[in-house]
Backbone and ligand atoms as CSV (ligand in chain L), in Angstrom:
chain,resi,resn,atom,element,x,y,z
A,1,MET,N,N,38.827,16.840,-84.032
A,1,MET,CA,C,39.384,17.512,-82.868
A,1,MET,C,C,39.048,19.002,-82.931
A,2,HIS,N,N,38.612,19.559,-81.827
A,2,HIS,CA,C,38.233,20.967,-81.794
A,2,HIS,C,C,39.447,21.841,-81.516
A,3,GLU,N,N,39.474,22.964,-82.191
A,3,GLU,CA,C,40.560,23.918,-81.992
A,3,GLU,C,C,40.389,24.611,-80.637
A,4,ILE,N,N,41.504,24.826,-79.961
A,4,ILE,CA,C,41.495,25.564,-78.704
A,4,ILE,C,C,42.023,26.966,-78.989
A,5,VAL,N,N,41.337,27.976,-78.471
A,5,VAL,CA,C,41.779,29.355,-78.633
A,5,VAL,C,C,41.935,29.985,-77.251
A,6,LEU,N,N,42.768,31.007,-77.196
A,6,LEU,CA,C,42.949,31.738,-75.943
A,6,LEU,C,C,42.107,33.004,-75.966
A,7,VAL,N,N,41.303,33.149,-74.935
A,7,VAL,CA,C,40.472,34.338,-74.752
A,7,VAL,C,C,40.933,34.994,-73.464
A,8,GLU,N,N,40.954,36.323,-73.449
A,8,GLU,CA,C,41.339,37.032,-72.226
A,8,GLU,C,C,40.082,37.392,-71.451
A,9,ILE,N,N,39.992,36.889,-70.224
A,9,ILE,CA,C,38.855,37.220,-69.367
A,9,ILE,C,C,39.379,37.944,-68.137
A,10,ASP,N,N,38.965,39.182,-67.976
A,10,ASP,CA,C,39.440,40.034,-66.875
A,10,ASP,C,C,40.966,40.016,-66.786
A,11,GLY,N,N,41.607,40.066,-67.941
A,11,GLY,CA,C,43.059,40.165,-67.997
A,11,GLY,C,C,43.810,38.853,-67.907
A,12,LYS,N,N,43.085,37.749,-67.734
A,12,LYS,CA,C,43.746,36.444,-67.620
A,12,LYS,C,C,43.448,35.584,-68.844
A,13,PRO,N,N,44.450,34.896,-69.382
A,13,PRO,CA,C,44.192,34.023,-70.529
A,13,PRO,C,C,43.415,32.773,-70.110
A,14,VAL,N,N,42.390,32.456,-70.878
A,14,VAL,CA,C,41.574,31.271,-70.618
A,14,VAL,C,C,41.484,30.485,-71.920
A,15,ALA,N,N,41.813,29.210,-71.875
A,15,ALA,CA,C,41.736,28.353,-73.069
A,15,ALA,C,C,40.312,27.838,-73.217
A,16,VAL,N,N,39.722,28.041,-74.408
A,16,VAL,CA,C,38.362,27.578,-74.670
A,16,VAL,C,C,38.315,26.913,-76.040
A,17,GLN,N,N,37.319,26.101,-76.246
A,17,GLN,CA,C,37.103,25.507,-77.558
A,17,GLN,C,C,36.603,26.573,-78.520
A,18,ALA,N,N,37.217,26.660,-79.672
A,18,ALA,CA,C,36.738,27.596,-80.686
A,18,ALA,C,C,35.287,27.263,-80.999
A,19,GLY,N,N,34.471,28.286,-81.109
A,19,GLY,CA,C,33.062,28.064,-81.425
A,19,GLY,C,C,32.178,27.982,-80.207
A,20,SER,N,N,32.766,27.936,-79.012
A,20,SER,CA,C,31.915,27.953,-77.821
A,20,SER,C,C,31.531,29.396,-77.527
A,21,THR,N,N,30.468,29.572,-76.788
A,21,THR,CA,C,30.022,30.937,-76.496
A,21,THR,C,C,30.847,31.531,-75.359
A,22,VAL,N,N,30.815,32.841,-75.280
A,22,VAL,CA,C,31.494,33.522,-74.180
A,22,VAL,C,C,30.877,33.093,-72.850
A,23,ALA,N,N,29.576,32.940,-72.807
A,23,ALA,CA,C,28.904,32.521,-71.577
A,23,ALA,C,C,29.396,31.141,-71.132
A,24,SER,N,N,29.543,30.208,-72.051
A,24,SER,CA,C,30.009,28.879,-71.667
A,24,SER,C,C,31.477,28.921,-71.250
A,25,ALA,N,N,32.264,29.818,-71.857
A,25,ALA,CA,C,33.663,29.968,-71.439
A,25,ALA,C,C,33.731,30.468,-70.000
A,26,LEU,N,N,32.863,31.416,-69.667
A,26,LEU,CA,C,32.830,31.932,-68.296
A,26,LEU,C,C,32.424,30.841,-67.320
A,27,LEU,N,N,31.408,30.071,-67.677
A,27,LEU,CA,C,30.964,28.977,-66.806
A,27,LEU,C,C,32.078,27.952,-66.608
A,28,ALA,N,N,32.745,27.576,-67.707
A,28,ALA,CA,C,33.803,26.565,-67.616
A,28,ALA,C,C,34.965,27.050,-66.756
A,29,ALA,N,N,35.208,28.363,-66.796
A,29,ALA,CA,C,36.308,28.925,-66.019
A,29,ALA,C,C,35.893,29.258,-64.582
A,30,GLY,N,N,34.596,29.116,-64.283
A,30,GLY,CA,C,34.117,29.410,-62.923
A,30,GLY,C,C,34.104,30.888,-62.606
A,31,ILE,N,N,33.951,31.708,-63.643
A,31,ILE,CA,C,33.962,33.161,-63.459
A,31,ILE,C,C,32.543,33.688,-63.605
A,32,PRO,N,N,31.999,34.363,-62.592
A,32,PRO,CA,C,30.653,34.922,-62.741
A,32,PRO,C,C,30.639,36.015,-63.792
A,33,ALA,N,N,29.586,36.067,-64.577
A,33,ALA,CA,C,29.483,37.076,-65.634
A,33,ALA,C,C,29.388,38.474,-65.034
A,34,ARG,N,N,28.712,38.578,-63.918
A,34,ARG,CA,C,28.543,39.893,-63.297
A,34,ARG,C,C,28.080,39.701,-61.868
A,35,ARG,N,N,27.919,40.790,-61.177
A,35,ARG,CA,C,27.467,40.760,-59.777
A,35,ARG,C,C,26.175,41.557,-59.659
A,36,SER,N,N,25.324,41.105,-58.764
A,36,SER,CA,C,24.089,41.849,-58.514
A,36,SER,C,C,24.431,43.102,-57.708
A,37,ILE,N,N,23.471,43.965,-57.505
A,37,ILE,CA,C,23.696,45.182,-56.726
A,37,ILE,C,C,24.192,44.839,-55.337
A,38,SER,N,N,23.725,43.731,-54.776
A,38,SER,CA,C,24.158,43.334,-53.435
A,38,SER,C,C,25.446,42.512,-53.456
A,39,GLY,N,N,26.030,42.326,-54.649
A,39,GLY,CA,C,27.327,41.659,-54.732
A,39,GLY,C,C,27.282,40.166,-55.002
A,40,GLU,N,N,26.089,39.610,-55.183
A,40,GLU,CA,C,25.993,38.179,-55.441
A,40,GLU,C,C,26.399,37.857,-56.874
A,41,ALA,N,N,27.084,36.728,-57.045
A,41,ALA,CA,C,27.518,36.302,-58.376
A,41,ALA,C,C,26.307,35.944,-59.233
A,42,ARG,N,N,26.335,36.380,-60.479
A,42,ARG,CA,C,25.277,36.063,-61.430
A,42,ARG,C,C,25.884,35.223,-62.542
A,43,ALA,N,N,25.083,34.349,-63.110
A,43,ALA,CA,C,25.586,33.459,-64.157
A,43,ALA,C,C,24.542,33.335,-65.256
A,44,PRO,N,N,24.959,32.891,-66.426
A,44,PRO,CA,C,24.003,32.683,-67.513
A,44,PRO,C,C,22.862,31.766,-67.070
A,45,LEU,N,N,21.653,32.108,-67.472
A,45,LEU,CA,C,20.487,31.323,-67.064
A,45,LEU,C,C,19.824,30.648,-68.261
A,46,CYS,N,N,19.453,31.422,-69.272
A,46,CYS,CA,C,18.671,30.844,-70.370
A,46,CYS,C,C,19.548,30.293,-71.500
A,47,GLY,N,N,20.674,30.927,-71.744
A,47,GLY,CA,C,21.556,30.489,-72.825
A,47,GLY,C,C,21.031,30.762,-74.217
A,48,MET,N,N,19.995,31.622,-74.301
A,48,MET,CA,C,19.431,31.895,-75.626
A,48,MET,C,C,19.045,33.358,-75.802
A,49,GLY,N,N,19.692,34.239,-75.057
A,49,GLY,CA,C,19.528,35.666,-75.311
A,49,GLY,C,C,18.330,36.326,-74.686
A,50,VAL,N,N,17.658,35.673,-73.755
A,50,VAL,CA,C,16.423,36.231,-73.203
A,50,VAL,C,C,16.622,36.871,-71.829
A,51,CYS,N,N,17.412,36.261,-70.955
A,51,CYS,CA,C,17.447,36.701,-69.556
A,51,CYS,C,C,18.443,37.832,-69.269
A,52,TYR,N,N,19.409,38.024,-70.081
A,52,TYR,CA,C,20.436,39.072,-69.922
A,52,TYR,C,C,21.310,38.876,-68.684
A,53,GLU,N,N,21.327,37.681,-68.117
A,53,GLU,CA,C,22.168,37.430,-66.943
A,53,GLU,C,C,23.635,37.205,-67.313
A,54,CYS,N,N,23.925,37.152,-68.575
A,54,CYS,CA,C,25.281,36.843,-69.042
A,54,CYS,C,C,25.993,38.073,-69.590
A,55,ARG,N,N,25.498,39.259,-69.280
A,55,ARG,CA,C,26.075,40.464,-69.880
A,55,ARG,C,C,27.511,40.691,-69.439
A,56,VAL,N,N,28.357,40.945,-70.420
A,56,VAL,CA,C,29.774,41.244,-70.183
A,56,VAL,C,C,30.220,42.274,-71.223
A,57,GLU,N,N,31.398,42.818,-70.982
A,57,GLU,CA,C,32.015,43.687,-71.987
A,57,GLU,C,C,32.861,42.808,-72.896
A,58,ILE,N,N,32.676,42.928,-74.195
A,58,ILE,CA,C,33.440,42.132,-75.156
A,58,ILE,C,C,34.138,43.076,-76.112
A,59,ASN,N,N,35.445,43.000,-76.127
A,59,ASN,CA,C,36.273,43.875,-76.973
A,59,ASN,C,C,35.866,45.341,-76.829
A,60,GLY,N,N,35.637,45.762,-75.593
A,60,GLY,CA,C,35.353,47.160,-75.295
A,60,GLY,C,C,33.899,47.568,-75.430
A,61,ILE,N,N,33.046,46.669,-75.859
A,61,ILE,CA,C,31.621,46.987,-76.006
A,61,ILE,C,C,30.864,46.412,-74.806
A,62,PRO,N,N,30.287,47.290,-73.963
A,62,PRO,CA,C,29.606,46.797,-72.759
A,62,PRO,C,C,28.230,46.194,-73.072
A,63,GLN,N,N,27.727,45.467,-72.074
A,63,GLN,CA,C,26.362,44.934,-72.103
A,63,GLN,C,C,26.103,43.944,-73.242
A,64,LYS,N,N,27.125,43.226,-73.664
A,64,LYS,CA,C,26.934,42.191,-74.685
A,64,LYS,C,C,26.446,40.922,-73.992
A,65,ARG,N,N,25.537,40.236,-74.609
A,65,ARG,CA,C,25.065,38.964,-74.039
A,65,ARG,C,C,26.062,37.865,-74.423
A,66,GLY,N,N,26.742,37.336,-73.429
A,66,GLY,CA,C,27.787,36.351,-73.675
A,66,GLY,C,C,27.286,35.078,-74.325
A,67,CYS,N,N,26.017,34.761,-74.134
A,67,CYS,CA,C,25.499,33.526,-74.722
A,67,CYS,C,C,25.237,33.667,-76.215
A,68,MET,N,N,25.314,34.901,-76.718
A,68,MET,CA,C,25.025,35.141,-78.133
A,68,MET,C,C,26.285,35.415,-78.953
A,69,VAL,N,N,27.449,35.329,-78.308
A,69,VAL,CA,C,28.703,35.658,-78.981
A,69,VAL,C,C,29.647,34.466,-78.890
A,70,LEU,N,N,30.198,34.072,-80.020
A,70,LEU,CA,C,31.144,32.954,-80.044
A,70,LEU,C,C,32.554,33.450,-79.754
A,71,CYS,N,N,33.315,32.626,-79.057
A,71,CYS,CA,C,34.699,32.952,-78.723
A,71,CYS,C,C,35.570,32.864,-79.964
A,72,HIS,N,N,36.526,33.755,-80.035
A,72,HIS,CA,C,37.565,33.657,-81.054
A,72,HIS,C,C,38.878,34.122,-80.449
A,73,ALA,N,N,39.967,33.778,-81.072
A,73,ALA,CA,C,41.298,34.083,-80.532
A,73,ALA,C,C,41.455,35.580,-80.321
A,74,SER,N,N,42.108,35.916,-79.237
A,74,SER,CA,C,42.437,37.299,-78.863
A,74,SER,C,C,41.238,38.130,-78.436
A,75,MET,N,N,40.085,37.498,-78.226
A,75,MET,CA,C,38.926,38.223,-77.735
A,75,MET,C,C,39.187,38.683,-76.307
A,76,LYS,N,N,38.757,39.889,-75.980
A,76,LYS,CA,C,38.916,40.406,-74.610
A,76,LYS,C,C,37.550,40.557,-73.966
A,77,VAL,N,N,37.376,39.863,-72.844
A,77,VAL,CA,C,36.109,39.876,-72.127
A,77,VAL,C,C,36.349,40.461,-70.740
A,78,ARG,N,N,35.448,41.338,-70.337
A,78,ARG,CA,C,35.510,41.870,-68.973
A,78,ARG,C,C,34.166,41.660,-68.322
A,79,THR,N,N,34.205,41.103,-67.117
A,79,THR,CA,C,32.955,40.930,-66.402
A,79,THR,C,C,32.517,42.291,-65.862
A,80,GLN,N,N,31.234,42.435,-65.553
A,80,GLN,CA,C,30.689,43.742,-65.165
A,80,GLN,C,C,30.172,43.700,-63.738
L,1,FES,S1,S,22.129,33.456,-70.666
L,1,FES,FE1,FE,20.242,34.463,-70.837
L,1,FES,S2,S,20.624,36.091,-72.203
L,1,FES,FE2,FE,22.480,35.018,-72.105
C-alpha cells in the first residue's frame, strides 16, 4: 500500500501518493502548472525535464521543474 501525503498547492491541501512527482500531483488535481502569456493553461508535456512546461515554485524556489521533484509531506507548491 502506498503512503498518502498532503501537499499544499496554491494554498490548498492536496492528497498525493508519496513518491509521485509534483507534475503528476498537479495533473491528478487538475491544476495547470502555469499559464502562457495569453493566459492559456499549460501542463507537463515530456515528464523528463526537457520541455520546462511544468515549472512551479516549490518551497519558495521558483522555476522548479515539477516532473523532476518528488512530493513529500508539507511541501508547498505555487503555480506560476
Ligand atoms: S514535463 Fe517537461 S520538463 Fe517537466
